[in-house]
Steps between C-alpha positions, in 0.01 A plus 500: 500500500787732578661446161168562325471841670852594400428389139184705483676810635780458248259466208314807620821701526606379155168618352543842668850535352376408154221755533740770614754435216235492232328817621801704628436795268132510589563466877751784505246730338416807710139547617364847568295517821316812603352537848262791545447642845274796429714761327825318581588236234784254559674355190699176532669295228603164641597211277242229436706226673504709820114520495469129445751423774318733747168340418640143556678611824184659641295190406755273669500727809121491521493120474775473765299727730182287462711184557639643823146588618386142423802350675440710812134408503585129469757524784239663724249227420763234555587639847127497591472139388814393691360671810170319457679167451705558816182576703328191360799283579513635862129420530554154367790442736283616790229250406752217447634542857157462662439167669242267351230466763128434475308817505139572573436570128267248347553409138182439323572343164268248337769230495557509876119504573441205263785299655365569853149388397631176345698398806193526730 
């Protein structure tokens, strides 16, 4: 499984390199961006590859943030479950250590009643 992941990553990187080499002139093209804030207008001219890289980086950062949130939520749930398991194990240990004596509780099941009637 480990080698399969490495192979997939290498193929993906190879495809990225092929894309970059075949489109190097297009990717280095300058894109004119205008930001208007009322009367103030900001002009920027970044290359296209920088815009693509920033978009990919922000997407990866967003996914990482959501993954961290999910991991923290799962850790919290796991801690609650471990605490619940520990409480249940303590309760079970408490009941295991009680002596087996006859109590005043009567068990009324049909099998016991039928067996008692047949023996009379």
